[in-house]
SERO-242327 format. One record per residue (C-alpha): x, y, z; residue in three letters. Coordinates in pm, whole numbers, always signed. Each point is the difference from the previous one (the first is absolute). Layout:
<nodes>
+--------+--------+--------+------+
|   east |  north |     up | type |
+--------+--------+--------+------+
|      X |      Y |      Z |  ALA |
...
+--------+--------+--------+------+
</nodes>
This chain:
<nodes>
+--------+--------+--------+------+
|   east |  north |     up | type |
+--------+--------+--------+------+
|  -2771 |  +9414 |  +1731 |  MET |
|    -29 |   +140 |   -362 |  ALA |
|   +305 |    -12 |   -230 |  ARG |
|   +165 |   +312 |    -81 |  PRO |
|   -106 |   +118 |   -345 |  GLN |
|   +285 |    +40 |   -256 |  SER |
|    +63 |   +346 |   -173 |  PRO |
|   -199 |     -3 |   -314 |  ARG |
|   +150 |   -127 |   -290 |  GLY |
|   +260 |   -212 |   +193 |  GLN |
|   -171 |   -312 |   -112 |  GLY |
|    +24 |    +86 |   -361 |  ARG |
|   +387 |    +94 |    +53 |  ARG |
|    +60 |   -345 |   +151 |  ARG |
|   -163 |   -175 |   -310 |  VAL |
|   +199 |   +222 |   -236 |  ILE |
|   +329 |    -58 |   +182 |  ASP |
|    -48 |   -390 |    +10 |  ALA |
|   -100 |    +16 |   -370 |  ALA |
|   +289 |   +180 |   -111 |  VAL |
|   +224 |   -244 |   +181 |  GLU |
|   -190 |   -295 |   -164 |  LEU |
|     +7 |   +159 |   -349 |  PHE |
|   +369 |    +54 |    +33 |  ALA |
|    +39 |   -368 |    +80 |  GLU |
|   -261 |   -169 |   -216 |  HIS |
|   -120 |   +257 |   -264 |  GLY |
|   -348 |   +143 |     +5 |  VAL |
|   -137 |   -274 |   -204 |  SER |
|   +162 |   -241 |   +233 |  GLY |
|   -140 |   +151 |   +314 |  THR |
|   -360 |    -75 |    +92 |  SER |
|   -221 |   +177 |   +270 |  LEU |
|    +15 |   -314 |   +197 |  GLN |
|   +391 |    +17 |    +20 |  MET |
|    -26 |   +381 |   +116 |  ILE |
|   -234 |    -80 |   +277 |  ALA |
|   +203 |   -321 |   +121 |  ASP |
|   +315 |   +246 |     +5 |  HIS |
|   -216 |   +229 |   +232 |  LEU |
|   -131 |   -267 |   +201 |  GLY |
|   -375 |   +112 |    -81 |  VAL |
|   -292 |   -151 |   -224 |  THR |
|    -52 |    +56 |   -361 |  LYS |
|   -300 |   +184 |   +105 |  ALA |
|   +205 |   +259 |   +210 |  ALA |
|   +196 |    +68 |   -321 |  VAL |
|   -318 |    +32 |   -223 |  TYR |
|   -119 |   +245 |   +277 |  TYR |
|   +287 |   +224 |    -94 |  GLN |
|    +32 |    -48 |   -370 |  PHE |
|   -277 |   -166 |   -227 |  HIS |
|   +282 |   -138 |   -240 |  ALA |
|   +349 |    -73 |    -46 |  LYS |
|    +27 |   +266 |   -267 |  GLU |
|   -122 |   +251 |   +233 |  ASP |
|   +301 |    -69 |   +242 |  ILE |
|   +225 |    +37 |   -312 |  VAL |
|   -175 |   +346 |    -79 |  LEU |
|    +37 |   +120 |   +366 |  ALA |
+--------+--------+--------+------+
</nodes>
């Protein structure tokens, strides 16, 4: 059975929300894409799929 598809943009929103939480705790420079991925329970590639760089998340 196929997984239900997420509404468009929900993945980006999850990454942004996780990043904001980690940025508040560790600062932008102290937060890596791997930390964001670990927080979400996904691979770093999944984060890169949504954003090409941490700076893109900061600007989102």
